[in-house]
PyMOL Python script that loads the backbone (N, CA, C, O; Angstrom):
from pymol import cmd

cmd.read_pdbstr("""\
ATOM      1  N   UNK A   1       9.729  -2.975 -14.370  1.00  0.00           N
ATOM      2  CA  UNK A   1       8.978  -3.668 -13.364  1.00  0.00           C
ATOM      3  C   UNK A   1       8.870  -2.806 -12.105  1.00  0.00           C
ATOM      4  O   UNK A   1       7.817  -2.765 -11.468  1.00  0.00           O
ATOM      5  N   UNK A   2       9.930  -2.134 -11.758  1.00  0.00           N
ATOM      6  CA  UNK A   2       9.900  -1.292 -10.563  1.00  0.00           C
ATOM      7  C   UNK A   2       8.885  -0.174 -10.726  1.00  0.00           C
ATOM      8  O   UNK A   2       8.104   0.093  -9.812  1.00  0.00           O
ATOM      9  N   UNK A   3       8.887   0.472 -11.863  1.00  0.00           N
ATOM     10  CA  UNK A   3       7.946   1.560 -12.103  1.00  0.00           C
ATOM     11  C   UNK A   3       6.503   1.057 -12.084  1.00  0.00           C
ATOM     12  O   UNK A   3       5.605   1.767 -11.631  1.00  0.00           O
ATOM     13  N   UNK A   4       6.279  -0.151 -12.568  1.00  0.00           N
ATOM     14  CA  UNK A   4       4.933  -0.702 -12.638  1.00  0.00           C
ATOM     15  C   UNK A   4       4.346  -0.939 -11.245  1.00  0.00           C
ATOM     16  O   UNK A   4       3.187  -0.607 -10.996  1.00  0.00           O
ATOM     17  N   UNK A   5       5.129  -1.503 -10.351  1.00  0.00           N
ATOM     18  CA  UNK A   5       4.614  -1.877  -9.033  1.00  0.00           C
ATOM     19  C   UNK A   5       4.908  -0.856  -7.934  1.00  0.00           C
ATOM     20  O   UNK A   5       4.585  -1.097  -6.771  1.00  0.00           O
ATOM     21  N   UNK A   6       5.507   0.267  -8.280  1.00  0.00           N
ATOM     22  CA  UNK A   6       5.843   1.284  -7.284  1.00  0.00           C
ATOM     23  C   UNK A   6       4.624   1.795  -6.510  1.00  0.00           C
ATOM     24  O   UNK A   6       4.723   1.939  -5.291  1.00  0.00           O
ATOM     25  N   UNK A   7       3.483   2.076  -7.144  1.00  0.00           N
ATOM     26  CA  UNK A   7       2.325   2.551  -6.372  1.00  0.00           C
ATOM     27  C   UNK A   7       1.829   1.526  -5.349  1.00  0.00           C
ATOM     28  O   UNK A   7       1.437   1.897  -4.243  1.00  0.00           O
ATOM     29  N   UNK A   8       1.845   0.258  -5.708  1.00  0.00           N
ATOM     30  CA  UNK A   8       1.420  -0.790  -4.784  1.00  0.00           C
ATOM     31  C   UNK A   8       2.415  -0.890  -3.627  1.00  0.00           C
ATOM     32  O   UNK A   8       2.026  -0.979  -2.462  1.00  0.00           O
ATOM     33  N   UNK A   9       3.690  -0.874  -3.964  1.00  0.00           N
ATOM     34  CA  UNK A   9       4.726  -0.953  -2.930  1.00  0.00           C
ATOM     35  C   UNK A   9       4.658   0.243  -1.987  1.00  0.00           C
ATOM     36  O   UNK A   9       4.853   0.086  -0.782  1.00  0.00           O
ATOM     37  N   UNK A  10       4.388   1.421  -2.506  1.00  0.00           N
ATOM     38  CA  UNK A  10       4.297   2.620  -1.662  1.00  0.00           C
ATOM     39  C   UNK A  10       3.111   2.520  -0.703  1.00  0.00           C
ATOM     40  O   UNK A  10       3.231   2.874   0.470  1.00  0.00           O
ATOM     41  N   UNK A  11       1.980   2.044  -1.191  1.00  0.00           N
ATOM     42  CA  UNK A  11       0.805   1.895  -0.327  1.00  0.00           C
ATOM     43  C   UNK A  11       1.063   0.871   0.777  1.00  0.00           C
ATOM     44  O   UNK A  11       0.698   1.090   1.932  1.00  0.00           O
ATOM     45  N   UNK A  12       1.689  -0.242   0.419  1.00  0.00           N
ATOM     46  CA  UNK A  12       1.988  -1.262   1.429  1.00  0.00           C
ATOM     47  C   UNK A  12       3.040  -0.770   2.415  1.00  0.00           C
ATOM     48  O   UNK A  12       2.958  -1.067   3.606  1.00  0.00           O
ATOM     49  N   UNK A  13       4.020  -0.026   1.931  1.00  0.00           N
ATOM     50  CA  UNK A  13       5.041   0.518   2.812  1.00  0.00           C
ATOM     51  C   UNK A  13       4.423   1.468   3.833  1.00  0.00           C
ATOM     52  O   UNK A  13       4.758   1.400   5.016  1.00  0.00           O
ATOM     53  N   UNK A  14       3.538   2.338   3.402  1.00  0.00           N
ATOM     54  CA  UNK A  14       2.845   3.246   4.320  1.00  0.00           C
ATOM     55  C   UNK A  14       2.058   2.462   5.362  1.00  0.00           C
ATOM     56  O   UNK A  14       2.059   2.806   6.544  1.00  0.00           O
ATOM     57  N   UNK A  15       1.391   1.413   4.916  1.00  0.00           N
ATOM     58  CA  UNK A  15       0.608   0.577   5.824  1.00  0.00           C
ATOM     59  C   UNK A  15       1.502  -0.072   6.881  1.00  0.00           C
ATOM     60  O   UNK A  15       1.187  -0.039   8.070  1.00  0.00           O
ATOM     61  N   UNK A  16       2.611  -0.658   6.446  1.00  0.00           N
ATOM     62  CA  UNK A  16       3.518  -1.306   7.391  1.00  0.00           C
ATOM     63  C   UNK A  16       4.094  -0.321   8.396  1.00  0.00           C
ATOM     64  O   UNK A  16       4.217  -0.644   9.578  1.00  0.00           O
ATOM     65  N   UNK A  17       4.448   0.877   7.943  1.00  0.00           N
ATOM     66  CA  UNK A  17       4.964   1.891   8.863  1.00  0.00           C
ATOM     67  C   UNK A  17       3.914   2.246   9.909  1.00  0.00           C
ATOM     68  O   UNK A  17       4.234   2.405  11.087  1.00  0.00           O
ATOM     69  N   UNK A  18       2.658   2.369   9.477  1.00  0.00           N
ATOM     70  CA  UNK A  18       1.588   2.688  10.428  1.00  0.00           C
ATOM     71  C   UNK A  18       1.344   1.544  11.403  1.00  0.00           C
ATOM     72  O   UNK A  18       1.159   1.781  12.597  1.00  0.00           O
ATOM     73  N   UNK A  19       1.340   0.311  10.912  1.00  0.00           N
ATOM     74  CA  UNK A  19       1.074  -0.840  11.775  1.00  0.00           C
ATOM     75  C   UNK A  19       2.167  -1.006  12.832  1.00  0.00           C
ATOM     76  O   UNK A  19       1.875  -1.188  14.014  1.00  0.00           O
ATOM     77  N   UNK A  20       3.398  -0.945  12.406  1.00  0.00           N
ATOM     78  CA  UNK A  20       4.490  -1.211  13.331  1.00  0.00           C
ATOM     79  C   UNK A  20       5.010   0.032  14.044  1.00  0.00           C
ATOM     80  O   UNK A  20       5.772  -0.086  15.004  1.00  0.00           O
ATOM     81  N   UNK A  21       4.612   1.226  13.592  1.00  0.00           N
ATOM     82  CA  UNK A  21       5.105   2.434  14.212  1.00  0.00           C
ATOM     83  C   UNK A  21       4.059   3.242  14.948  1.00  0.00           C
ATOM     84  O   UNK A  21       4.378   3.957  15.898  1.00  0.00           O
ATOM     85  N   UNK A  22       2.813   3.138  14.518  1.00  0.00           N
ATOM     86  CA  UNK A  22       1.769   3.977  15.093  1.00  0.00           C
ATOM     87  C   UNK A  22       0.787   3.151  15.906  1.00  0.00           C
ATOM     88  O   UNK A  22       0.715   3.274  17.129  1.00  0.00           O
ATOM     89  N   UNK A  23       0.027   2.301  15.207  1.00  0.00           N
ATOM     90  CA  UNK A  23      -1.007   1.533  15.889  1.00  0.00           C
ATOM     91  C   UNK A  23      -1.211   0.195  15.194  1.00  0.00           C
ATOM     92  O   UNK A  23      -1.298   0.121  13.969  1.00  0.00           O
ATOM     93  N   UNK A  24      -1.285  -0.844  15.984  1.00  0.00           N
ATOM     94  CA  UNK A  24      -1.508  -2.178  15.411  1.00  0.00           C
ATOM     95  C   UNK A  24      -2.942  -2.356  14.946  1.00  0.00           C
ATOM     96  O   UNK A  24      -3.267  -3.372  14.332  1.00  0.00           O
ATOM     97  N   UNK A  25      -3.800  -1.397  15.225  1.00  0.00           N
ATOM     98  CA  UNK A  25      -5.193  -1.475  14.772  1.00  0.00           C
ATOM     99  C   UNK A  25      -5.413  -0.680  13.489  1.00  0.00           C
ATOM    100  O   UNK A  25      -6.554  -0.407  13.116  1.00  0.00           O
ATOM    101  N   UNK A  26      -4.337  -0.310  12.819  1.00  0.00           N
ATOM    102  CA  UNK A  26      -4.432   0.418  11.555  1.00  0.00           C
ATOM    103  C   UNK A  26      -5.184  -0.445  10.547  1.00  0.00           C
ATOM    104  O   UNK A  26      -4.830  -1.607  10.346  1.00  0.00           O
ATOM    105  N   UNK A  27      -6.214   0.106   9.912  1.00  0.00           N
ATOM    106  CA  UNK A  27      -6.963  -0.692   8.939  1.00  0.00           C
ATOM    107  C   UNK A  27      -6.153  -0.959   7.666  1.00  0.00           C
ATOM    108  O   UNK A  27      -5.353  -0.129   7.235  1.00  0.00           O
ATOM    109  N   UNK A  28      -6.378  -2.120   7.085  1.00  0.00           N
ATOM    110  CA  UNK A  28      -5.712  -2.489   5.842  1.00  0.00           C
ATOM    111  C   UNK A  28      -6.201  -1.569   4.725  1.00  0.00           C
ATOM    112  O   UNK A  28      -7.407  -1.360   4.590  1.00  0.00           O
ATOM    113  N   UNK A  29      -5.296  -1.021   3.927  1.00  0.00           N
ATOM    114  CA  UNK A  29      -5.688  -0.058   2.892  1.00  0.00           C
ATOM    115  C   UNK A  29      -6.171  -0.725   1.606  1.00  0.00           C
ATOM    116  O   UNK A  29      -5.591  -0.518   0.540  1.00  0.00           O
ATOM    117  N   UNK A  30      -7.217  -1.513   1.707  1.00  0.00           N
ATOM    118  CA  UNK A  30      -7.672  -2.262   0.529  1.00  0.00           C
ATOM    119  C   UNK A  30      -8.071  -1.351  -0.625  1.00  0.00           C
ATOM    120  O   UNK A  30      -7.840  -1.693  -1.785  1.00  0.00           O
ATOM    121  N   UNK A  31      -8.658  -0.210  -0.330  1.00  0.00           N
ATOM    122  CA  UNK A  31      -9.040   0.716  -1.394  1.00  0.00           C
ATOM    123  C   UNK A  31      -7.834   1.252  -2.138  1.00  0.00           C
ATOM    124  O   UNK A  31      -7.841   1.325  -3.367  1.00  0.00           O
ATOM    125  N   UNK A  32      -6.801   1.626  -1.408  1.00  0.00           N
ATOM    126  CA  UNK A  32      -5.574   2.125  -2.033  1.00  0.00           C
ATOM    127  C   UNK A  32      -4.907   1.038  -2.865  1.00  0.00           C
ATOM    128  O   UNK A  32      -4.430   1.288  -3.972  1.00  0.00           O
ATOM    129  N   UNK A  33      -4.882  -0.169  -2.316  1.00  0.00           N
ATOM    130  CA  UNK A  33      -4.229  -1.280  -3.028  1.00  0.00           C
ATOM    131  C   UNK A  33      -5.009  -1.612  -4.304  1.00  0.00           C
ATOM    132  O   UNK A  33      -4.414  -1.794  -5.366  1.00  0.00           O
ATOM    133  N   UNK A  34      -6.331  -1.690  -4.200  1.00  0.00           N
ATOM    134  CA  UNK A  34      -7.135  -1.977  -5.391  1.00  0.00           C
ATOM    135  C   UNK A  34      -6.958  -0.907  -6.455  1.00  0.00           C
ATOM    136  O   UNK A  34      -6.846  -1.215  -7.642  1.00  0.00           O
ATOM    137  N   UNK A  35      -6.933   0.343  -6.031  1.00  0.00           N
ATOM    138  CA  UNK A  35      -6.745   1.420  -6.983  1.00  0.00           C
ATOM    139  C   UNK A  35      -5.378   1.315  -7.658  1.00  0.00           C
ATOM    140  O   UNK A  35      -5.271   1.459  -8.876  1.00  0.00           O
ATOM    141  N   UNK A  36      -4.339   1.066  -6.869  1.00  0.00           N
ATOM    142  CA  UNK A  36      -2.989   0.941  -7.419  1.00  0.00           C
ATOM    143  C   UNK A  36      -2.897  -0.253  -8.370  1.00  0.00           C
ATOM    144  O   UNK A  36      -2.237  -0.177  -9.406  1.00  0.00           O
ATOM    145  N   UNK A  37      -3.555  -1.344  -8.018  1.00  0.00           N
ATOM    146  CA  UNK A  37      -3.536  -2.533  -8.879  1.00  0.00           C
ATOM    147  C   UNK A  37      -4.303  -2.287 -10.186  1.00  0.00           C
ATOM    148  O   UNK A  37      -3.941  -2.829 -11.230  1.00  0.00           O
ATOM    149  N   UNK A  38      -5.354  -1.475 -10.126  1.00  0.00           N
ATOM    150  CA  UNK A  38      -6.143  -1.231 -11.328  1.00  0.00           C
ATOM    151  C   UNK A  38      -5.398  -0.356 -12.327  1.00  0.00           C
ATOM    152  O   UNK A  38      -5.751  -0.330 -13.506  1.00  0.00           O
ATOM    153  N   UNK A  39      -4.374   0.359 -11.875  1.00  0.00           N
ATOM    154  CA  UNK A  39      -3.625   1.211 -12.787  1.00  0.00           C
ATOM    155  C   UNK A  39      -2.439   0.491 -13.422  1.00  0.00           C
ATOM    156  O   UNK A  39      -1.723   1.084 -14.229  1.00  0.00           O
ATOM    157  N   UNK A  40      -2.219  -0.776 -13.073  1.00  0.00           N
ATOM    158  CA  UNK A  40      -1.114  -1.537 -13.660  1.00  0.00           C
ATOM    159  C   UNK A  40      -1.372  -1.771 -15.140  1.00  0.00           C
ATOM    160  O   UNK A  40      -2.511  -1.973 -15.563  1.00  0.00           O
ATOM    161  N   UNK A  41      -0.322  -1.741 -15.901  1.00  0.00           N
ATOM    162  CA  UNK A  41      -0.472  -1.993 -17.347  1.00  0.00           C
ATOM    163  C   UNK A  41      -0.001  -3.350 -17.704  1.00  0.00           C
ATOM    164  O   UNK A  41      -0.051  -3.734 -18.872  1.00  0.00           O
TER     165      UNK A  41
END
""", "prot")
cmd.dss("prot")
cmd.show_as("cartoon", "prot")
cmd.util.cbc("prot")
cmd.orient("prot")
């Protein structure tokens, strides 16, 4: 399960770091999330 959802978790983790560490106007990475979700088996 961890291996399956790791790409999604990594994309969300990067997003959260940017939102809370860099800029609150960081755009949501919908393209990255959709791509990561499409690779799930």
